[in-house]
C-alpha angles and dihedrals in degrees: 000000000000087000090058091048093049095044094046106039116357102051092069088061095045095122092057091044094049090050090048093049090051091052089046090052091052090048092050094046091056092071089056091053090048093054090045092056091055090079097058089039090061102030101037102028111028099029105026093034098220110172095198090053089052093063095039095051093042094052091045091053090048091052090049091058091045092053090046091052094049096043093044093053093042096051092046092053093047092046092049091051094049096042095048092048091048092048092049091051091046094052093044093048090047093051092045090051094047090053090056093055121100122267088247090066092054091048092062097035111064118222092246092059091050094045089052091054095048094046114023102027091051090048091051093049093045094050092045099052090047091053091047092051091050088052091051097042102037113012097042091050090046091053093046094049095044092049087047089057090046092051091047089057096045130338094200092054090052093050090048090053091055096051094112099046097096089062089063100063104075096039090049093053092048092047092053093054091047093050092050093053093047092046092054090052091048093051092050092050090048089056091050090050090052090050092051092050090048090054093046097049094043092047099039096126096051088046091054094043092051096040091240097145095107093043093053091042092055092048092050093044091056091052092049090050092050091047092047090054092048092049091048091051092048092048090047091056092043092052094050098078097049088047090054089049088056092052094047090047091051091051089049093051091050092050095049093046091055095041099037096037090062091054092052092049089049089051096239091117130038127233089243091057092050093046091049090050093044092049092050092051093043092050092047089060098079098045089047090054091049092050091049090049090051092069089060092047091050091054089053090048091047090059090053093044090054089053092048095047090049087061095045090048090060114099129198115244096199102079138160114264118259091241107027123197118230117271116251119262124226127005104334137201115253120209132187115193122186091325115185122192131175131180100209105309093340114101112217103167118033109189096319111191128177142123129232106202122227116272093004135107117248119187127205116210134173145108121302109283094028091121102256097133091043088060088061092046092051093044092053092039096241081135133020117235119236092225146354127044137277115199139181113207088341096309116114111239088230089062094056123086107262094233093048091046095055091043086068092067138075114188130200115181137183090256105051107210104224125173129226090260136098119293088248092057092043088058101038095039094199097319112140098178096079117106122217091247092054090046091052090052090052092049091050093047091052094043090240091132088063092073103026094093088060092061119085096227099025114215091358092059115120115257091208128221107330088350093298093153091064133066121247093259092049092050091051092050091052089051090050089051088056090052093049090051092047088057098194127168094239126055122197117195116187109191088310095171103030095103097047133099119245097264094047091044091056093051094045092045090054090051091049092051090054090047093051094059110114094006136101102245131196116191130192109199137167092185101074090194089073095058104039091109094050114127090231135008121206113205113208127196123179094335097315131103101245097180143344132202145095122308093259093045093051093048090050093051093048117209131110097339094049090049092050091047094050091047093052092044092054091046091051092047090052090051091051091049090052 
């Protein structure tokens, strides 16, 4: 796993990391020098009273702390630079990859889970590898140098100190496995918590209107309790190994006190030698604990790396053809021929066949579940049909480069997807080649200029989260402005006016009619009054095309369309009477 992390993200920062490790090594070695100087400090200065040694030892100790300060600050700065760049690249790559995956993947993986992987899992991995590198570059060197000082004083004392180390091995291995299992559980629960929050905040108004606050609170409280228990268990396992190090160290200190103390009393060892040894062993205690703790952190990171790699291992199935055909130019003809589409075992399209003529408006009508939205998804290759053929000007959509195919469409839906940016940015979407005159034309065509004077900062006013600062009609007009600016040959309208009041619907409908001129337009509509002037109306029923014709032709023939029209007419008449 660390190999994947190094090869994919850390190797590109190897110069920074090598420099950081060198500084860490210097920082770690300073503690060894400090413990080594304890012997002359006691034997030559305090006991023998040598004035020259006083100055020499004092200056040497001061220089040790200066070097530690410089190397410590330097390695932290370098590590921060490398780790933040690696984390930024990992998050960006993960988001880029997620956006390439099919819609089916996003249907079974909630946004909260994916947000947790992009944000929290990357943070866990980033912090963990940085801690591991510090342990390798600083703590490991510190332990080696300090044990070197201890051995130089007395090998037997050192071996006596390590008498309890063999008892660490099995508990450490068991603790690592336990931490990994608990960490996987905690990360999964964190994703479910993020999903729950995403649902709550996006559905706050329905929650309030249906008095669901307590219900949602109970559900979230249960998740937080489960995650708290999983985190506690993981931390308990992670804390076990450092605790065992403390116990083994205590046993070693007791053994060396008994064994070494007798030699000092007998005069075979000096006080300075014992103090140098004692200092080295005392200073090795903290880096040893950090190294032991690193194994637990690595298990936590491993759980997150597994989750990240599982995302990177996913591959889109809807790809551009190896040898794509050129995309059609101008307003094209769209043809569906015997198209079959199933979601699992559920048939959605059953041999759908119809033609949307070039430069004309074709409406799709039918009851909910008739397959209208699936027609749009198949046409834009958000899904792949199980049979039949969809073509644009005679070219199968599967033979066109995916990017070029989707560049043919402008889409306006019932739920205009606006971002928490200014209206200007929501319309331009990063384009910097649009002149102010062209932008003004777009705003006029979409009737956005009608409501701009009502906003405090005009076009630079914030749209708010999901366009919450705007009314439904205003949001739709911003979405239409996008479509006008995009200027594509095919226009897809998915119930673009169904959620609007009569006045807003009239304004938006006028803007849509202007937008449709010169384009091949497909319209999904429940309000039949909005598509009476369509050049052709396709009547869908349970995934099949039941009829096709103009408004007058379909009414004259009777059938499903005539029934829908009479039903809506009666409903509207009843509303007017009320």
